[in-house]
Structures are given as C-alpha cells and as structure tokens.
N, C-alpha and C positions, 0 to 999 in steps of 0.2 A: 430265807429257807421256806419254800412253799411245799411243805410235806403234809400229806393228807390224812393218814390214818390217826385214830384217837391216841394211840401210844406216842406217836411222833409229835402230835399237837401238844400233848401233856409235856413232853421233853422240851419242846420250843418255848412254850409259855413259862415253864419252870426256869429255863435259862435266862429268859427275858426278865423275869421278877428278881432272880438271883443278881442280875446285872444291875437292876434298878435299886434294890433294897439291901442286897447282900444275902448270902446264903442263910446266915443265922436268923435274920429278921424276917424271912419268908416262911410263911406256914403252908401246910397242905390245904387248908381251908382257903387261903387267898389264891392259891393255884386253881383249885376247883371253881371258886368264884369267877376268876378271870376267864376260865373256859366255859362258864356257864353250864357246869355239871354239878351232880351231887358229890359230896365227899365219898360216898359209897361207890360211885362210878369211878372215882379216881383210885380208890383202894383196890378196885378189881385189877387195876394195872400195876399200881405201885403202892407198897405199904408205908414206906418212908421217903423222905427227901433224898436220903443217901441212895436208896434203890433207884431213884430217878437219875442221879448223877452217875451211878455205876453203869446204868444202861446206856446213857449218853456216851460215857467214856467207852464202853464196848463198841457201840455203833460207829462212833466217830473215829475211834483209833484202829478199827479193822484194817483200813488202808495202810496204816503205820505198820501193823503186824505183818501185812503182806510184803512190805518193803524189807523188813527184817528177815522174814522167812526166805525170800528171794535171795537176798544178800548172802545168807548162810550157805546157799547151794552154789555160789559163784567163786571163781578164783579172786584172790586179793590184789588184782591189778588196779592201776590208777583209773583206767576206763570204767571198771566196775564200780569203784568208789564214787566217781563222778555221777554215774547213773544212779546210784543209791541216793545221792544228794538231789538229783533231779526228781526222782520219784517221791522222795520225802518232802520236797518243796511243794509238789502238787497235792500230797496227802495233807499237809499242813494247811493249805489253803481251804480244803474242805472241812477241816476240823477247827476252823477259826473261832467259832463261838465257844467251844469247850476251852480252847486255850486262853481266851479272854477271861472266862470264868476262873481258870486256874490261876492266871496272873493276878486278878483282882481279889482273890480269896485264898491267899497262900496259907494263912493260918489254918483255915478249915481244910485245906488240902493235906496239910501235915497230919491231921486227925483222921482223916477218911482213909479207908483202905486203898482208894485209887491213887493216892499220892505215892505210896510205895510202888504200886504197879507201874506208874509212869516213870519213876526213877529207874526201875529195872529195864524199861524199854530204852531209856537214854543210855544206860550202860551198854546194852546190846548194840546200839547204834554206834557208839564210840568204838566198841570193839570191831565193828565192820570197817570202820574208817581208818583206824590206826594200824601200823605195822606191829607184829607181835612183840618185837624187841624195841618199841618206840621209846625215845627219851621222854622225860617229863615234859619238856617244852613241846614235843610233837603231840603227846597225848592232850595237852592243853589246847593246841591248835585244833585238833579234831573236836574237842568238846566246844571250843569257842565257835567253830564253824556251825554246829547245831544251835548253839545259843543265839548266834547272830540271826539264824533263821526264825527262831522263836521271837526274839526281840524285834526283828524287823517287821513282824506281823502288827505290832503294837505301835512302835515308834513311827513307822512310815504311814500308818493308817491315817493320821491327821495331816500328813505332808501332801502338798499338791502333786499331782501327776497320775499317770495311768497305772492302776493297780498291777496289771501284768508286767509293766516295765519295772515297777518297784520290786515285784517278786523275782524277776530275772536278775535284777542288779544285786539283791540280797543273795541269790544263788551264786552269782559270780564271785562275790566276796567269800562265801563259804567254800567254794570250789578252790579258790586261790590258797585258802589255808590248808585244806586237805592235800592239795598238790605239793605245797611246800613241805608238809609233814611227810608225805610219801617219798619225796626226793632226798630228804636228809638222811645221811648214812647213820647207822646206829653208833652210839658212842660206847667205847669199852671202858 
C-alpha cells in the first residue's frame, strides 16, 4: 500500500505493527517512533489506537458499504446477487490488511466498536444474498459464501498461484453457494 499522506502513513504503520506484535502490545509511542514523528504529531491525527482502527475500518470498508447500498436498490435476481458477490470480492481485495488484522485479533475485535459494525455489515450482505423466505440451509449457504470469500483471503495467501486466479476461484465457489440457495424452493 503506497499511500502518501500522514494520516494514511499512520494507519499503514499501525496495521503493520499490530500485525507484528498484536494490537494490545503495540503502543502509540511505538507507532510514532516507527514513523519518526513525535507523539504530539501522532495525537494531532489520532488520540487512541482504537481511533486508528476505526478510521482504517471506515476507509477500507467504504467500498463494502457501497456494495451494500447498491444492492439495496436492485431487484433480488440471481444476476444481481452474483454481481454483489463480484463487487464484494473486489472490495475485499482492497481491504485485505484490515481483514488480516480482524482475523488475527478476534478477541480485540469483540471489545472494539468496529466488531459490532462489521457484524452488522455481514448481516446486511446475507440479507442481500438470501431469499426473504429462505430455509435455514439456504441462509447458511449465503453466510458460507461470504465466509469462504473472507477465509479465502487468508488460506490461499500462502498457496502457490496467481492471486487473481485464486480470487476468481473463491468467487466461483461463493457464487455456486448463492446460486444453489437462490434456486431452492422455500419449504413449507
């Protein structure tokens, strides 16, 4: 991520340190030192580590919010659902550092306000993908489609192969699950 302004540099360095040491063990002082700025300069932009994570979450999830907003204005056709998955796949690729942080710091995520915000987004995504009267199995298929996209970013990262080919393969699996859920008739 070659982002230039000070706020973005702080976010990038913080995520890097959180990845190396964990969220709890990283201090604002260490972030300032790595950036070669004073703590006061860091405080100008962010007062706490949580402020940094919240700002990252907002910046990196903006494309996810755009997918949700777009999806809410569309009919619930299979083509629209598959387009939602395609857009989500591309948005996830851009937010990979944040998702890695979330995966590696699950206990912290439960304590921070962004954990709940992320959960709300996932419910919104499942609602866009499932039929209103979907069976439990079909709701789980839609959730699993999203989960496979998230997990795919981590599991496949260490697997040999072209990153775009891996992203498209994960998207194919997620699309298969949503297609199956879409075509299953509701049970009475």
